[in-house]
N, C-alpha and C positions, 0 to 999 in steps of 0.2 A: 619528473612527476607533475609538471604543471598541468598536464591534461586532465588529472584528477582534481585540480584546485577548483573550488566552488565559491571562492572569494567574490563577494559582490551579488551573489545570487540570492534570490528569495525563494523558499521552499515552503509549501503548504503540506502538511502531513495530517490526515484525518485518523481519528481513533489513536491519538498520541499518548494518551494517559499512561498506560503501562506496556509491557510485554514487546511485541515487534514494532508497534508505532513509536513507542518511546526509544527503542534501539535504533530505529531509522532516523528519528529527529536528532538524536545525540550525534550519530555517525555524519550526518550531513553538516551539523554545526563543526564537529571537529575538522571537516573538510572545508570550512570557512562560510557556509551559508547561514544566512539568518532565517529564522524558522516561525512560521504560523502553526499553533497546535490547535486543531479542531476537533471539538467534541462535546458531548452533551453536558459533562462536568469539566471545570477548569483543570487543565493539566498541569498543576502547580509545581508537582516533583520534576516533570520533563522540563519545564520552563527553568527552574532553578538549575539543573544540568545544563542546559544550553547556554544560559547566561554565564555560568561559571567558566565557560569556554571563551567567553568574551564576545558572544554574539547575541544579537536581539532576538527575542521570542515574544510573540504576540498571541495572547490566548483568545481564541474565537469560539463563542459558544454557538453550537448549531446541532440540531437534532436531524441527522441524516436518515431517519426513518421515513421522511418525505422529502420532496425536492423544494419544499417552500422556501428554505433558507440559502438555496444554493448561489444565488446571484449576489445576496448580501455578504456571504463568505468572501467572494472575489473581491467586491466592493470595499469591505473592511481591511483585507490584506492590501490591496493597492493604496489605500488611505493611510494605513498605519505603517507599512514597510517599503512603499514606493516602488513595488514591481510585483511580478509573479513569474518566476523562471520555471520552478519545478512543482508537479503536483503528484503527490503520493496517495493514491485512493487505498488506504489501509482499513477504514471503519468497515465492520461487519459483524453479522450475528449468526448463530446457528440454533435450529430447533430439531429435536430428535423425537421419532416415532415411527412406528411400522408403517410401511406406506399405505397398507389397508385402512388404516386409522388417521392418517394425516388430514389435518384440517385446512380448510381455505385460510383461515386466520394465519395459521404458522407460515403456510406457503407465501402469502402476500407479504407478511412481515419480512420475511428473509430476503425475497426477490427485490422488493422494495428498497431495501437497505443495501444489499450487495451487489445488485445490478442496475436498477433504475437510477439511484442517486449518484452511482459511479459514471453512468454516461451523462447524466446532465450537469454534474460538476465538472467532468471532462469538457463537455460542450462549452460551458462558460469559461473555464480556464483556456481552453483551445482558442476561442474567439480572440481572447487578449492576446495570447501568444502570437497568433497568426497576423494580427492587426500591428503588433510592435516589433515584429522581427526586424524589420528594416531599421527602426530607430535604435534599437538596442545591440544589433549585430549578433544576438545570440539565438541559438536554437532552444526551442521550448522542449521541456521534457515531461511527460507523463509516465508514471509508473503504477500500474494495477497490481493489488496483492491477489493473487489466484490461489491456487491450492494443489495438493496432490489429487483431489477430486475433480480438478480440470482434466486429468488424464485418466482417472479411474472412477468406478462407480461408487464404492463405499455401500453401507448399508444404514438404513433408518434415519437418512438425511437427505430426502428426495429434493427439497427445495434448495438446499445448500449445495449439492452436487449440480443441480441444474443452473443455478446462479453463478457458481465458479466455472463452470463450462462455458456459460455465458461471458463471463468476463475474459477468458481466453479468446473466444470468437471476437469480442468487441475490441479487444487489443489489437488484433490483426486488422479489421476492418478500419479502425481510426488510423493506424499506421499507413495502410494504403491510401486514405483520403489525405493525409495530412504530412506525409513524409516530403512531398515536393514544396510544401509551404512553410518547411522550417521547424516542424514538431516531431520529436521521436516519441513513439508510443510503444512501451514494453510492458511486461509484467514479470512478476517474481512468484513462484510457487513454493512457499515454505514447505519443509518436511515437518517432522516432530521437532517442536522448539520447546525448550523449558521455560514456561511462563506460569503467571498464576491461573491461566486458563487450563492448562494442562497439568495442574498440581495433582489432580486426583488420579490421572493415570500414571503419574510418576510414583505416587504413593502406593499404588496398586502392585504388589510384588509380581504376581503372575502377568498382568498385562504389560508392565514395565519391561520384564524380561523378554516377552514375546515381541514387543517393540524393538528392543535393543538387538535381539537375534536377527532382525530384518534389515538393520541399518549396517551396511558394510564399514561405515566409518566408526560403528562401535559406541557411538555416544548421542545424547540428545543434542539438537543445535542450540545455539544461543542467540538473543536477539541481535547481538553484535554481528553473528554470521549473516543475517539479512541486511543489516545496515551496510556492510561492505559492499554487497551486490547493488544496494540502492545508491551508493555513492558512485559506483562505476557506471551505471545506467544514467545517472544525472549529469555525468560529466562529458566533457568533449572527447574522452576516450571512447565513448559509445556513439559517436554521431553517424556511424554507418550501420548501427543496430537498430533494426525496425520489426515490429510486431513478433518480437520473441518472446516465448515464455520460458523464462529461466529458473529451472528447478534448483532449490538450495536445500538438499535433502539428505546429505551425507551419503548418497548413492542408493537411497530407496527405491526409486524408479528402475535403476539399473539391474537390480536383483530379481 
């Protein structure tokens, strides 16, 4: 099982305060990685969980609605944790409205956070990973959080669907460019995961039943389900996996 061991690795997780981001950060720490938790507000609960596992956790403040803090995120992680081996681009937002009423403001807000910042943070991290591959002897790992709407259209979320479709395409492009340079770029597309962001859906009896009926697994996913996939893609077990969008959805797309 040593191929899954992340001891000595440093992982950056954006949007690590709760839900999927927190689940990924904790799973990576369980596998041995130190973690930098990046977000607009300090991920204190996540840090406590990571540190309880005996791993370091650096809290990095950054508002990824713009690319202004991108290089400072990388610089702070390198200064505080001494490396950057894994990047999890999890931070994202969603805005809902009928397409005929959707505003430019909501379009730009979502695309800037979900796609533009993902590219430029990947660029900054990728530069470091490529430059330090020979010194560390380790492959860099970049994992983007895509969506079921990387495959499907959805309704009333045009900028979210466009951004998450873009994340899938960007994942493939970066894999093509960086595979031979020692960086693996893949994505995870979560299905319906039980988090505070989906609490309203879970509490809506009709909508919850409709969702459950569509999932062959017969249950909502847990953040730890995404964490396990992130550990795999971050580890040497996935060294030959490139440009893949891994659906962790209980079979949603299969139905």
